[in-house]
ROSE-4610 file (N, C-alpha, C; in Angstrom, 1 decimal, always signed):
// ROSE-4610
residu = [M/M/M/A/A/A/Q/Q/Q/A/A/A/V/V/V/P/P/P/R/R/R/D/D/D/P/P/P/G/G/G/L/L/L/Q/Q/Q/P/P/P/E/E/E/R/R/R/T/T/T/R/R/R/L/L/L/A/A/A/W/W/W/R/R/R/R/R/R/T/T/T/T/T/T/L/L/L/A/A/A/C/C/C/T/T/T/V/V/V/A/A/A/T/T/T/A/A/A/L/L/L/G/G/G/V/V/V/R/R/R/A/A/A/V/V/V/L/L/L/H/H/H/D/D/D/G/G/G/A/A/A/S/S/S/A/A/A/A/A/A/D/D/D/A/A/A/V/V/V/M/M/M/C/C/C/A/A/A/L/L/L/C/C/C/L/L/L/L/L/L/L/L/L/W/W/W/L/L/L/G/G/G/V/V/V/L/L/L/A/A/A/V/V/V/A/A/A/H/H/H/R/R/R/R/R/R/M/M/M/T/T/T/A/A/A/L/L/L/S/S/S/T/T/T/A/A/A/R/R/R/P/P/P/R/R/R/P/P/P/L/L/L/G/G/G/P/P/P/R/R/R/V/V/V/A/A/A/V/V/V/A/A/A/A/A/A/A/A/A/L/L/L/G/G/G/T/T/T/T/T/T/A/A/A/L/L/L/A/A/A/V/V/V/C/C/C/A/A/A/M/M/M/G/G/G/M/M/M/L/L/L/F/F/F/T/T/T]
num = [1/1/1/2/2/2/3/3/3/4/4/4/5/5/5/6/6/6/7/7/7/8/8/8/9/9/9/10/10/10/11/11/11/12/12/12/13/13/13/14/14/14/15/15/15/16/16/16/17/17/17/18/18/18/19/19/19/20/20/20/21/21/21/22/22/22/23/23/23/24/24/24/25/25/25/26/26/26/27/27/27/28/28/28/29/29/29/30/30/30/31/31/31/32/32/32/33/33/33/34/34/34/35/35/35/36/36/36/37/37/37/38/38/38/39/39/39/40/40/40/41/41/41/42/42/42/43/43/43/44/44/44/45/45/45/46/46/46/47/47/47/48/48/48/49/49/49/50/50/50/51/51/51/52/52/52/53/53/53/54/54/54/55/55/55/56/56/56/57/57/57/58/58/58/59/59/59/60/60/60/61/61/61/62/62/62/63/63/63/64/64/64/65/65/65/66/66/66/67/67/67/68/68/68/69/69/69/70/70/70/71/71/71/72/72/72/73/73/73/74/74/74/75/75/75/76/76/76/77/77/77/78/78/78/79/79/79/80/80/80/81/81/81/82/82/82/83/83/83/84/84/84/85/85/85/86/86/86/87/87/87/88/88/88/89/89/89/90/90/90/91/91/91/92/92/92/93/93/93/94/94/94/95/95/95/96/96/96/97/97/97/98/98/98/99/99/99/100/100/100/101/101/101/102/102/102/103/103/103/104/104/104/105/105/105]
x = [+43.2/+41.9/+40.8/+39.7/+38.6/+37.7/+37.2/+36.3/+34.9/+34.2/+32.8/+32.0/+31.3/+30.5/+29.1/+28.6/+27.3/+26.3/+25.4/+24.3/+23.4/+23.1/+22.1/+20.8/+19.8/+18.7/+17.8/+18.0/+17.2/+15.8/+14.9/+13.5/+12.7/+13.4/+12.8/+12.1/+12.7/+12.0/+10.8/+10.9/+9.7/+8.6/+8.9/+7.8/+7.2/+8.0/+7.5/+6.6/+7.1/+6.2/+4.9/+4.9/+3.6/+2.8/+3.4/+2.6/+1.9/+2.6/+2.0/+0.9/+1.1/+0.0/-1.2/-1.0/-2.2/-2.9/-2.1/-2.7/-3.5/-3.0/-3.8/-5.0/-4.9/-6.1/-7.1/-6.8/-7.7/-8.4/-7.6/-8.1/-9.1/-8.7/-9.6/-10.9/-10.9/-12.1/-13.0/-12.4/-13.1/-13.8/-13.0/-13.6/-14.7/-14.5/-15.5/-16.8/-16.7/-17.9/-18.6/-17.8/-18.4/-19.2/-18.6/-19.2/-20.4/-20.3/-21.5/-22.6/-22.3/-23.4/-24.1/-23.3/-23.9/-24.7/-24.2/-25.0/-26.2/-26.1/-27.2/-28.3/-28.0/-29.0/-29.5/-29.1/-29.5/-28.6/-28.1/-27.1/-27.7/-27.5/-27.8/-26.6/-26.7/-25.5/-24.4/-24.6/-23.5/-22.9/-23.7/-23.1/-22.2/-22.6/-21.8/-20.5/-20.5/-19.3/-18.4/-18.9/-18.1/-17.5/-18.3/-17.9/-16.7/-16.8/-15.8/-14.5/-14.7/-13.5/-12.9/-13.7/-13.1/-12.3/-12.8/-12.1/-10.8/-10.8/-9.6/-8.5/-9.0/-8.1/-7.5/-8.3/-7.9/-6.8/-7.0/-6.0/-4.7/-4.8/-3.6/-2.8/-3.5/-2.9/-2.2/-2.9/-2.3/-1.1/-1.1/+0.1/+1.3/+1.1/+2.1/+2.7/+1.8/+2.2/+2.9/+2.5/+3.2/+4.6/+4.7/+6.0/+7.0/+6.4/+7.3/+7.6/+6.7/+7.0/+8.0/+7.9/+8.9/+10.3/+10.4/+11.6/+12.2/+11.4/+11.9/+12.5/+12.2/+12.7/+14.2/+14.8/+16.2/+17.1/+18.4/+19.3/+19.5/+19.5/+19.6/+18.5/+17.3/+16.2/+16.5/+16.0/+16.2/+15.2/+15.4/+14.4/+13.2/+12.1/+10.9/+11.0/+10.8/+10.9/+9.7/+9.9/+8.8/+7.6/+7.8/+6.6/+5.8/+6.4/+5.7/+5.0/+5.7/+5.1/+3.9/+3.9/+2.8/+1.7/+2.0/+1.0/+0.3/+1.0/+0.4/-0.5/+0.0/-0.8/-2.1/-1.9/-3.1/-4.1/-3.6/-4.4/-5.2/-4.6/-5.2/-6.3/-5.9/-6.9/-8.1/-7.8/-8.9/-9.8/-9.2/-10.0/-10.9/-10.4/-11.2/-12.4/-12.1/-13.1/-14.1/-13.7/-14.6/-15.5/-15.0/-15.8/-16.8/-16.3/-17.3/-18.4/-18.0/-19.0/-20.1/-19.6/-20.6/-21.5/-20.9/-21.7/-22.7/-22.4/-23.3/-24.1/-24.2/-25.0/-26.3]
y = [-0.9/-1.5/-0.5/-0.6/+0.3/-0.3/+0.6/+0.2/+0.1/-0.9/-1.0/+0.1/+0.8/+1.9/+1.4/+1.8/+1.4/+1.8/+0.9/+1.1/+2.2/+3.1/+4.1/+3.8/+3.2/+2.7/+3.9/+5.1/+6.2/+6.1/+6.5/+6.4/+5.2/+4.3/+3.1/+2.2/+1.9/+1.1/+1.8/+3.2/+3.9/+3.8/+4.0/+3.9/+2.5/+1.5/+0.1/-0.1/+0.4/+0.3/+1.0/+2.2/+2.9/+2.1/+1.4/+0.6/-0.5/-1.2/-2.2/-1.7/-0.5/+0.1/+0.4/+0.9/+1.1/-0.2/-1.3/-2.6/-3.1/-3.0/-3.4/-2.6/-1.3/-0.4/-0.8/-1.0/-1.4/-2.8/-3.7/-5.0/-4.8/-4.0/-3.7/-3.1/-2.2/-1.5/-2.6/-3.4/-4.4/-5.4/-5.8/-6.7/-6.1/-4.8/-4.1/-3.9/-3.6/-3.4/-4.7/-5.8/-7.1/-7.5/-7.4/-7.7/-6.9/-5.6/-4.7/-5.1/-5.5/-5.9/-7.2/-8.1/-9.3/-9.1/-8.3/-8.0/-7.1/-6.2/-5.2/-5.9/-6.7/-7.3/-8.6/-9.1/-10.4/-11.4/-12.3/-13.3/-14.7/-15.2/-16.6/-17.5/-18.8/-19.6/-19.4/-19.2/-19.0/-17.7/-16.7/-15.3/-15.4/-16.1/-16.2/-16.9/-18.0/-18.7/-17.7/-17.0/-16.0/-15.0/-14.5/-13.5/-14.1/-15.3/-15.9/-16.1/-16.5/-16.7/-15.3/-14.3/-13.0/-12.5/-12.7/-12.4/-13.1/-14.4/-15.2/-14.7/-14.4/-13.9/-12.6/-11.7/-10.4/-10.6/-11.5/-11.7/-12.2/-13.1/-13.6/-12.5/-11.6/-10.5/-9.5/-9.3/-8.5/-9.1/-10.4/-11.1/-10.9/-11.2/-11.0/-9.6/-8.6/-7.2/-6.8/-7.2/-6.9/-7.5/-8.7/-9.4/-8.6/-8.2/-7.4/-6.1/-5.4/-4.0/-4.1/-5.1/-5.3/-5.6/-6.4/-6.7/-5.4/-4.5/-3.3/-2.3/-2.5/-1.5/-1.8/-2.9/-3.2/-2.4/-2.3/-1.6/-2.2/-3.5/-4.1/-5.1/-4.6/-5.5/-6.6/-7.8/-8.8/-8.6/-9.1/-9.0/-9.9/-9.5/-10.3/-11.6/-12.7/-14.0/-14.3/-15.2/-15.5/-16.1/-16.9/-17.5/-16.4/-15.5/-14.4/-13.5/-13.2/-12.4/-13.1/-14.4/-15.1/-15.1/-15.4/-15.4/-14.1/-13.0/-11.6/-11.4/-11.7/-11.4/-12.3/-13.6/-14.4/-14.1/-13.7/-13.4/-12.1/-11.1/-9.9/-10.1/-10.9/-11.1/-12.0/-13.0/-13.8/-13.0/-12.1/-11.2/-10.3/-9.8/-8.9/-9.7/-10.9/-11.8/-12.2/-12.5/-12.9/-11.7/-10.5/-9.3/-9.0/-9.2/-8.9/-10.0/-11.2/-12.2/-12.0/-11.4/-11.1/-9.9/-9.0/-7.8/-8.1/-9.0/-9.2/-10.5/-11.1/-12.3/-11.9]
z = [-8.3/-8.3/-8.0/-8.7/-8.5/-7.4/-6.5/-5.4/-6.0/-5.4/-5.8/-5.3/-6.3/-5.9/-5.5/-4.3/-3.9/-5.0/-5.2/-6.2/-5.7/-6.6/-6.3/-7.1/-6.5/-7.3/-7.7/-7.2/-7.6/-7.1/-8.0/-7.6/-8.1/-8.7/-9.3/-8.3/-7.1/-6.1/-5.6/-5.4/-4.9/-5.9/-7.2/-8.2/-8.2/-8.1/-8.0/-6.8/-5.7/-4.5/-4.7/-5.3/-5.6/-6.5/-7.5/-8.4/-7.7/-6.8/-6.0/-5.1/-4.6/-3.8/-4.6/-5.8/-6.7/-7.1/-7.3/-7.6/-6.4/-5.2/-4.1/-3.8/-4.1/-4.0/-5.0/-6.2/-7.2/-6.9/-6.4/-5.9/-4.7/-3.8/-2.7/-3.1/-4.0/-4.5/-5.3/-6.1/-6.8/-5.9/-4.8/-3.8/-3.1/-2.6/-1.9/-2.7/-3.9/-4.8/-5.0/-5.2/-5.4/-4.1/-3.0/-1.7/-1.5/-1.8/-1.6/-2.5/-3.8/-4.7/-4.2/-3.7/-3.2/-1.9/-1.0/+0.2/+0.0/-1.0/-1.2/-2.0/-3.0/-3.8/-3.3/-2.2/-1.7/-2.3/-1.5/-1.9/-2.1/-3.3/-3.5/-3.1/-3.1/-2.7/-3.7/-5.0/-5.9/-5.7/-5.3/-5.0/-3.8/-2.8/-1.6/-1.8/-2.7/-3.1/-3.8/-4.8/-5.6/-4.6/-3.7/-2.7/-1.9/-1.4/-0.6/-1.5/-2.7/-3.6/-3.9/-4.1/-4.3/-3.1/-1.9/-0.7/-0.5/-0.9/-0.8/-1.8/-3.0/-4.0/-3.6/-3.0/-2.5/-1.5/-0.6/+0.5/-0.1/-1.1/-1.8/-2.5/-3.2/-3.9/-2.9/-1.7/-0.7/-0.1/+0.1/+0.6/-0.3/-1.6/-2.6/-2.7/-2.7/-2.8/-1.5/-0.4/+0.9/+0.9/+0.4/+0.4/-0.6/-1.7/-2.7/-2.2/-1.6/-1.0/+0.1/+0.9/+2.0/+1.3/+0.3/-0.3/-1.0/-1.5/-2.1/-1.1/+0.1/+1.1/+1.5/+1.0/+1.3/+0.4/+0.7/+0.0/-1.4/-1.5/-2.8/-3.0/-3.5/-3.7/-4.7/-4.5/-5.5/-6.6/-7.8/-8.8/-8.5/-9.1/-8.8/-9.5/-8.8/-9.4/-10.3/-11.2/-12.2/-11.5/-10.5/-9.8/-9.2/-8.5/-7.8/-8.9/-10.0/-11.0/-11.6/-11.9/-12.4/-11.4/-10.1/-9.1/-8.9/-9.0/-8.9/-10.1/-11.3/-12.5/-12.5/-12.2/-12.2/-11.1/-9.9/-8.8/-9.1/-9.7/-10.1/-11.1/-12.2/-13.2/-12.7/-11.9/-11.4/-10.5/-9.7/-8.9/-9.7/-10.8/-11.6/-12.3/-12.7/-13.3/-12.3/-11.1/-10.0/-9.6/-9.5/-9.2/-10.3/-11.5/-12.6/-12.6/-12.3/-12.3/-11.2/-10.1/-9.0/-9.4/-10.2/-10.5/-11.6/-12.5/-13.7/-13.6/-12.4/-12.2/-11.5]
C-alpha cells in the first residue's frame, strides 16, 4: 500500500493571499478617496449616506478577505465557497460603484 503523501501547495496559497491583500488595498484607497472627496468638497445628505454605505461595504470586504486569508494559512485550505466568492465580488463591485458615485456627484 502506498502512503499518502502530504500535499505540497507550493506558492499558490501565498499568491492567493497576496491577491486578497491587493484587493483590500484597492478597496481601502477607493474608500479613502471617496471619503476625502465628500469631506473636502462639503457633504450633502446624499453624500453622507453614500459615504456611510461605502464604509460599510469596505468593512464587509475586509471581513471576507480576512476570513479567506486566515483559511489559507492552514495546511490544507478549503476551497472558496460560492457564497463567499459572490459576496466578495459583489462587495468589491458595489464599493467601486459607490466610490465613483461619491466622486462624480
